[in-house]
C-alpha positions in Angstrom: 17.0 -5.5 6.4 16.7 -9.0 7.5 13.3 -9.5 5.8 14.7 -8.0 2.3 15.2 -11.4 0.2 11.8 -12.9 1.2 10.5 -9.5 0.1 12.1 -9.6 -2.9 11.5 -13.0 -3.7 7.8 -12.4 -3.0 7.7 -10.0 -5.5 9.5 -11.6 -8.0 7.3 -14.9 -8.0 3.9 -12.8 -7.5 5.2 -10.1 -10.7 6.6 -12.9 -13.2 8.3 -15.8 -13.0 6.5 -18.5 -10.9 3.3 -16.4 -11.2 1.3 -19.4 -12.4 1.9 -21.3 -9.5 0.9 -18.4 -7.2 -1.9 -17.2 -9.1 -3.3 -20.9 -8.5 -3.1 -20.7 -4.7 -3.7 -16.8 -4.2 -6.7 -15.1 -5.3 -6.1 -11.5 -6.3 -7.2 -10.0 -3.2 -4.8 -12.2 -1.4 -2.0 -11.0 -3.6 -3.2 -7.4 -3.0 -3.1 -7.9 0.9 0.8 -9.5 0.4 1.5 -6.3 -1.5 0.1 -4.0 1.2 1.9 -5.6 3.9 4.8 -5.9 2.1 5.1 -2.4 1.0 4.4 -1.4 4.9 7.6 -3.1 5.4 9.9 -0.9 3.1 8.5 2.7 4.2 9.8 4.9 6.4 7.5 7.6 8.3 8.2 10.7 9.7 9.7 10.3 13.7 6.9 12.1 14.7 4.1 10.1 13.0 4.8 6.9 14.7 6.7 6.3 17.5 8.1 3.9 19.6 5.0 1.4 20.8 2.7 2.9 18.6 0.5 0.8 15.9 0.7 1.6 12.2 -3.0 2.0 11.4 -4.1 0.3 8.2 -7.1 1.6 6.9 -9.3 0.2 3.8 -12.0 2.4 1.9 -14.2 1.2 -0.7 -13.0 -2.5 -1.2 -14.9 -4.5 1.4 -13.2 -8.1 0.4 -9.4 -6.5 0.6 -10.4 -5.1 4.2 -11.6 -9.0 5.2 -8.3 -10.2 3.8 -6.2 -7.5 5.2 -7.5 -8.2 8.8 -5.7 -11.4 8.8 -2.4 -8.7 9.4 -4.3 -7.3 12.4 -1.7 -7.3 15.1 1.0 -8.8 13.1 4.5 -7.0 13.6 6.1 -4.9 10.9 9.9 -4.5 12.5 8.9 -2.9 15.8 5.5 -1.9 15.2 2.1 -3.9 15.0 -0.4 -3.3 12.3 -4.2 -2.3 13.3 -6.5 -2.8 10.8 -9.1 0.3 11.3 -12.4 0.0 10.5 -13.4 3.1 8.3 -16.4 4.8 6.7 -15.9 7.7 4.0 -16.7 10.0 7.0 -14.1 8.9 9.2 -10.8 11.4 9.5 -8.4 9.4 6.9 -5.6 11.1 8.1 -5.5 9.5 11.0 -4.4 6.1 9.0 -0.9 5.5 8.4 -1.8 3.4 5.3 -5.0 4.1 3.4 -5.9 1.7 0.5 -8.6 3.3 -1.6 -10.9 0.9 -3.4 -12.5 1.2 -6.7 -15.8 2.1 -5.0 -14.2 5.3 -3.9 -13.2 6.2 -7.5 -15.4 9.0 -8.2 -13.9 10.4 -4.8 -10.4 9.7 -5.6 -9.2 13.3 -6.1 -10.9 14.8 -3.0 -9.8 12.1 -1.0 -6.2 12.8 -2.1 -6.7 16.0 -1.5 -8.3 15.9 2.0 -5.3 14.2 3.1 -2.8 17.3 2.0 0.7 16.8 3.8 -0.9 14.2 6.3 2.2 11.5 6.5 -0.4 8.8 5.0 0.8 6.1 2.1 -2.1 5.4 0.1 -2.4 2.7 -2.1 -5.2 2.0 -4.7 -6.0 -0.6 -7.7 -8.0 2.4 -9.6 -6.6 2.6 -12.9 -3.7 5.7 -13.0 -3.8 6.0 -9.1 -0.1 7.1 -8.9 -0.1 9.0 -12.2 -3.3 11.0 -10.8 -1.2 11.7 -7.5 -1.7 8.7 -5.1 1.3 6.7 -3.7 1.6 3.6 -4.6 -0.9 2.1 -7.5 -1.4 -1.5 -8.0 -1.6 -2.9 -11.3 -3.1 -6.2 -13.1 -1.0 -6.7 -16.4 -1.6 -9.7 -18.6 -2.4 -11.6 -14.8 0.6 -10.1 -13.5 0.9 -8.0 -10.6 2.8 -4.8 -10.7 2.9 -1.2 -9.0 3.5 2.3 -10.1 4.6 4.8 -7.5 4.6 8.7 -7.5 7.4 10.0 -5.6 6.0 13.7 -5.6 3.1 12.2 -3.7 4.9 10.4 -1.2 7.6 13.2 -0.7 4.6 15.3 -0.1 3.6 13.0 2.5 7.2 13.0 4.2 7.4 9.2 3.6 10.5 7.6 2.5 10.4 4.5 0.0 13.2 2.1 -0.2 15.1 1.8 -3.0 14.8 -1.6 -3.4 10.9 -1.3 -3.6 11.5 1.8 -6.2 13.7 -0.7 -8.2 10.6 -3.2 -8.5 8.1 -0.3 -9.7 6.7 -0.6 -13.1 6.6 2.9 -13.2 7.8 5.9 -10.9 5.9 9.2 -11.6 7.1 12.9 -9.7 10.4 12.2 -10.1 
């Protein structure tokens, strides 16, 4: 993958060494947006979930600021796919998303949302504390002003998603091995 060194450099800079400079230039919402974008690059969906020419539908619920920030990614290419930012309300069918970011405003409904997805091939991402441990796919953590992430392999396997080993090597914690 041609973008692998760049992804690793961005994550390295955002996660540790040099993070002071990054924090001065980027807001937390922008950093989260960068992580979401890079996660998409290192996930493989089943062939019947995304076909050539399809768009990767990226949905955000419970975080208007992140939705606005991610809107800058609309129509950006990831490999052969274009990202489509889809406006969603809590009443829409979330299983139609390929990537679903669940913001803290949805904390009370978190388990119901995850359960409603069942086996749908949806990569779930959130900044809700304990997200990955509670059954979400990828949880973002802000520890000591460093952005880290945790992965729940059981959840991503249930969704029939394959995560890159390179990404897993950078995870702060991996649950459901």
